Legacy VTK file of the C-alpha trace (Angstrom):
# vtk DataFile Version 3.0
C-alpha trace
ASCII
DATASET POLYDATA
POINTS 210 float
2.754 -23.668 25.329
-0.224 -24.248 23.029
-2.055 -21.214 24.458
1.040 -19.060 23.913
1.296 -20.152 20.269
-2.407 -19.461 19.722
-2.044 -15.992 21.239
0.976 -15.254 19.021
-0.901 -16.364 15.905
-3.903 -14.216 16.862
-1.716 -11.142 17.412
-0.031 -11.640 14.041
-3.385 -12.009 12.305
-4.854 -8.882 13.885
-1.716 -6.834 13.293
-1.420 -7.894 9.656
-5.087 -7.146 8.994
-4.585 -3.632 10.325
-1.555 -2.888 8.178
-1.736 -0.877 4.970
-3.554 -3.612 3.077
-6.122 -3.060 0.302
-8.539 -5.419 2.117
-8.599 -5.037 5.928
-10.955 -6.930 8.261
-14.682 -7.262 7.410
-16.825 -4.101 7.834
-13.745 -1.905 8.214
-13.653 1.562 6.685
-10.107 2.509 5.692
-8.515 5.831 4.813
-5.007 5.668 3.309
-2.846 8.422 1.885
0.695 8.128 0.440
2.549 11.332 -0.356
5.756 12.293 -2.153
6.514 15.508 -4.098
5.985 13.718 -7.418
3.346 11.191 -6.338
0.151 11.292 -4.262
-2.328 8.499 -3.704
-5.438 8.596 -1.487
-7.813 5.666 -1.080
-11.101 5.257 0.773
-12.126 1.598 1.074
-14.907 -0.421 2.712
-14.509 -4.166 3.292
-17.917 -5.699 2.661
-16.397 -9.190 2.906
-13.300 -10.582 4.615
-11.776 -11.059 1.145
-13.121 -8.053 -0.775
-13.425 -4.281 -0.506
-14.898 -1.558 -2.680
-12.740 1.549 -2.939
-12.363 4.974 -4.497
-8.843 6.142 -5.342
-7.226 9.417 -6.380
-3.717 9.454 -7.854
-1.475 12.317 -8.978
1.886 11.795 -10.649
4.473 14.173 -12.108
5.840 12.627 -15.288
8.704 13.668 -17.510
6.142 15.095 -19.937
3.538 16.542 -17.557
1.168 15.957 -14.643
-1.321 13.095 -14.502
-4.465 12.884 -12.342
-6.556 9.731 -12.014
-9.827 9.022 -10.185
-11.007 5.399 -10.113
-13.626 3.344 -8.312
-12.251 -0.161 -7.900
-12.528 -3.597 -6.313
-9.775 -4.937 -4.054
-9.667 -8.711 -3.648
-7.690 -10.936 -1.267
-6.695 -13.862 -3.473
-4.723 -15.893 -0.947
-3.613 -15.713 2.676
-1.144 -17.961 4.491
-1.350 -17.929 8.291
1.633 -19.488 10.046
2.465 -19.546 13.752
5.052 -16.778 13.416
4.254 -15.084 10.092
1.584 -14.216 7.552
1.620 -13.765 3.760
-1.007 -12.260 1.429
-1.677 -11.825 -2.284
-4.164 -9.201 -3.511
-5.611 -8.258 -6.899
-6.991 -4.818 -7.721
-9.153 -3.801 -10.684
-11.209 -0.817 -11.719
-11.538 2.095 -14.099
-12.306 5.786 -14.143
-11.124 9.158 -15.410
-7.604 10.059 -16.472
-6.454 13.655 -16.969
-3.194 14.514 -18.689
-2.121 17.683 -20.477
-5.609 19.160 -19.831
-7.265 16.303 -21.713
-9.605 13.948 -19.841
-9.930 10.327 -20.951
-11.144 7.040 -19.537
-8.703 4.527 -18.141
-8.556 0.980 -16.833
-6.618 0.198 -13.686
-5.198 -3.098 -12.508
-2.725 -4.243 -9.926
-1.255 -7.042 -7.862
0.223 -6.794 -4.372
2.001 -9.389 -2.220
3.514 -9.239 1.251
5.070 -11.410 3.938
5.510 -10.362 7.536
6.659 -11.796 10.841
7.038 -9.974 14.127
10.583 -9.026 13.065
10.755 -8.873 9.252
8.599 -7.470 6.461
8.776 -7.623 2.650
6.258 -6.512 0.022
5.888 -5.775 -3.670
3.214 -3.920 -5.599
2.584 -3.321 -9.307
-0.116 -0.931 -10.511
-0.920 -0.403 -14.192
-2.941 2.342 -15.903
-4.180 1.817 -19.465
-5.776 5.077 -20.679
-7.563 5.436 -23.991
-5.349 7.281 -26.449
-2.288 7.759 -24.222
0.774 5.854 -23.053
0.417 3.209 -20.368
1.818 3.920 -16.921
3.257 1.364 -14.497
4.162 1.999 -10.856
6.323 -0.608 -9.098
7.093 -0.538 -5.384
9.314 -2.955 -3.459
9.868 -2.846 0.306
11.916 -4.636 2.952
11.831 -3.835 6.648
12.870 -4.895 10.111
11.252 -4.174 13.473
13.236 -1.695 15.546
12.363 -3.591 18.738
9.985 -6.389 19.842
6.431 -5.186 20.542
3.010 -6.600 21.320
-0.183 -5.804 19.420
-1.324 -3.246 22.017
2.039 -1.416 22.015
3.519 1.116 19.597
5.686 -0.710 17.092
8.452 0.857 15.019
9.836 -0.440 11.747
12.801 0.572 9.598
11.865 0.117 5.936
13.677 0.579 2.644
11.246 1.610 -0.125
12.264 1.279 -3.806
9.930 2.767 -6.399
9.953 2.887 -10.184
7.511 4.747 -12.456
8.099 4.061 -16.141
7.171 7.578 -17.329
9.537 9.535 -15.091
13.042 10.669 -16.007
14.487 9.267 -12.777
14.929 5.499 -12.945
14.493 4.630 -9.267
13.483 6.411 -6.069
15.047 4.801 -2.994
13.629 5.978 0.338
14.516 4.891 3.898
11.302 5.052 5.945
10.413 4.979 9.637
7.043 3.306 10.254
5.141 3.795 13.525
2.119 1.590 14.091
-0.375 1.494 16.975
-3.569 -0.597 16.875
-5.478 0.810 13.853
-3.254 3.797 12.982
-0.111 3.709 10.857
2.231 6.611 10.076
5.352 6.603 7.892
7.917 9.329 7.340
11.080 9.262 5.264
13.288 11.012 2.744
14.809 9.594 -0.429
18.509 9.666 -1.240
17.725 12.521 -3.648
15.894 14.580 -0.999
12.233 13.799 -1.773
10.134 13.441 1.397
7.639 10.632 2.005
4.696 11.006 4.394
2.098 8.237 4.607
-0.894 7.736 6.866
-3.526 5.029 7.323
-6.417 4.425 9.697
-9.025 1.657 9.924
-12.376 2.556 11.485
LINES 1 211
210 0 1 2 3 4 5 6 7 8 9 10 11 12 13 14 15 16 17 18 19 20 21 22 23 24 25 26 27 28 29 30 31 32 33 34 35 36 37 38 39 40 41 42 43 44 45 46 47 48 49 50 51 52 53 54 55 56 57 58 59 60 61 62 63 64 65 66 67 68 69 70 71 72 73 74 75 76 77 78 79 80 81 82 83 84 85 86 87 88 89 90 91 92 93 94 95 96 97 98 99 100 101 102 103 104 105 106 107 108 109 110 111 112 113 114 115 116 117 118 119 120 121 122 123 124 125 126 127 128 129 130 131 132 133 134 135 136 137 138 139 140 141 142 143 144 145 146 147 148 149 150 151 152 153 154 155 156 157 158 159 160 161 162 163 164 165 166 167 168 169 170 171 172 173 174 175 176 177 178 179 180 181 182 183 184 185 186 187 188 189 190 191 192 193 194 195 196 197 198 199 200 201 202 203 204 205 206 207 208 209
């Protein structure tokens, strides 16, 4: 019984570390890309410590008043992790700064964010808030909330499938909320997500840890 519980805890830890987290396991190189018609985000990150990663991020967003492009080097930090026998929870902080282009004008910007998640072998919830504070322009805030359930029981070395509801709000868009049902497929160090919002916007996400 004890060995079974230890094995379950180990599988949960390894699986959670390989999810789409801003700080994966130590010495991991991560490539993540999140894509919607009005929003693109690509991040390359290297975990130099089990609690910290350096990263470079590109973001593009269509706003009500134009298109925004942001490039930022940043630091991702694991503030707290709770390991239980049948679940894991994490809190991350993100900070950095870089260039911000809007309406053909390039400025500097600060970036900050907080992300939290909880996951068991059956359920998953997460929230993420990212803020951009450019010099001489309006601030931008991106909020994402997710809840999911495993489609079937799976082990770490098997393909797992999750049904996720993604709710997103960007303060500088005309549309208040974007609600997107998503299918997540996950195998070892590769994660793929595909979905379509209730208004017809596709979502295609991909992540790999090397």
